[in-house]
C-alpha positions as CSV (number, residue, x, y, z in Angstrom):
1,M,-21.9,-133.0,-36.3
2,T,-18.7,-131.2,-36.9
3,L,-17.7,-129.6,-40.2
4,L,-15.1,-132.3,-40.6
5,N,-17.9,-135.0,-40.2
6,A,-20.0,-133.2,-42.8
7,I,-17.1,-133.0,-45.2
8,W,-16.3,-136.7,-44.7
9,K,-20.0,-137.6,-45.2
10,H,-20.1,-135.9,-48.6
11,F,-16.6,-136.2,-49.9
12,Y,-14.9,-139.3,-48.4
13,S,-15.9,-142.6,-49.7
14,L,-14.1,-145.9,-49.5
15,K,-15.5,-146.7,-52.9
16,S,-13.7,-143.8,-54.6
17,G,-10.1,-145.2,-54.3
18,G,-9.8,-145.4,-58.0
19,E,-11.2,-142.0,-58.8
20,H,-8.4,-139.4,-59.4
21,G,-8.5,-136.5,-56.9
22,T,-11.0,-137.9,-54.4
23,L,-10.1,-137.7,-50.8
24,Y,-9.9,-141.4,-50.4
25,Q,-7.6,-141.7,-53.5
26,L,-5.4,-139.0,-52.1
27,R,-5.3,-140.6,-48.7
28,N,-4.0,-143.8,-50.3
29,L,-1.6,-142.0,-52.6
30,L,-0.1,-140.1,-49.7
31,G,0.0,-143.2,-47.5
32,R,-2.2,-141.6,-44.8
33,T,-3.4,-144.9,-43.4
34,N,-4.1,-143.2,-40.1
35,V,-7.0,-141.3,-41.7
36,K,-10.2,-143.2,-41.0
37,K,-13.7,-143.4,-42.4
38,D,-15.0,-141.9,-39.2
39,P,-13.1,-138.7,-38.5
40,S,-14.1,-138.8,-34.8
41,K,-11.8,-141.8,-34.4
42,S,-8.8,-139.9,-35.8
43,F,-9.8,-136.3,-35.7
44,D,-6.3,-134.7,-35.7
45,E,-5.1,-137.0,-38.5
46,C,-8.2,-136.3,-40.6
47,E,-8.0,-132.6,-40.1
48,D,-4.3,-132.5,-41.0
49,F,-5.0,-134.6,-44.1
50,L,-7.9,-132.4,-45.2
51,L,-5.8,-129.3,-44.8
52,T,-3.0,-130.9,-46.9
53,A,-5.5,-131.9,-49.6
54,I,-7.0,-128.4,-49.7
55,E,-3.6,-126.8,-50.0
56,G,-2.8,-129.2,-52.8
57,F,-6.0,-128.3,-54.6
58,I,-5.1,-124.6,-54.3
59,V,-1.6,-125.1,-55.5
60,T,-2.9,-127.1,-58.5
61,A,-5.3,-124.4,-59.4
62,A,-2.6,-121.8,-59.1
63,M,-0.3,-123.8,-61.3
64,H,-3.1,-124.2,-63.9
65,I,-3.8,-120.4,-63.9
66,L,0.0,-119.7,-64.2
67,R,0.4,-122.3,-66.9
68,M,3.0,-124.2,-64.9
69,K,3.6,-127.9,-65.5
70,S,5.8,-128.4,-62.4
71,L,6.6,-126.6,-59.2
72,D,10.0,-125.7,-60.8
73,D,8.4,-124.0,-63.8
74,V,8.4,-120.2,-64.1
75,P,4.9,-118.7,-64.4
76,D,3.8,-117.9,-68.0
77,S,5.0,-114.4,-68.9
78,E,1.5,-113.5,-70.2
79,V,0.1,-114.1,-66.7
80,V,3.0,-112.8,-64.6
81,P,5.5,-110.8,-66.5
82,E,9.1,-112.1,-66.0
83,D,10.4,-108.8,-64.7
84,S,7.4,-108.1,-62.5
85,W,9.6,-108.3,-59.4
86,L,11.2,-105.0,-60.6
87,N,7.8,-103.2,-60.6
88,P,6.8,-100.9,-57.7
89,E,5.1,-102.7,-54.8
90,L,1.7,-101.4,-55.8
91,E,2.0,-102.9,-59.3
92,R,3.2,-106.2,-57.9
93,K,0.2,-106.3,-55.5
94,R,-2.1,-105.6,-58.5
95,I,-0.6,-108.5,-60.4
96,L,-0.8,-110.8,-57.5
97,S,-4.4,-109.8,-56.8
98,E,-5.3,-110.4,-60.4
99,V,-3.8,-113.9,-60.4
100,T,-5.3,-114.9,-57.1
101,R,-8.7,-113.7,-58.1
102,D,-8.6,-116.3,-61.0
103,I,-7.7,-119.0,-58.6
């Protein structure tokens, strides 16, 4: 059994189409009809979809930590100071490390 098969077995259910954030709900929302219940029948499509979903979950977590409501928002100044890009590289790395640790 591949890792993808194990993930599908535990996290991909045709019954979860109405549950927000589930893989099957996201598959439908994104129109990924080529993603099948059995990942061995569409391995590349399932793998690509899973990577897309994981990236989305990470971005969502980052936006939550940074108190952003949309991708166009500026991170909250308490989390990332507005002028942090002016800081020395070491300080910018420290800020980034702190934020990513919370994600």
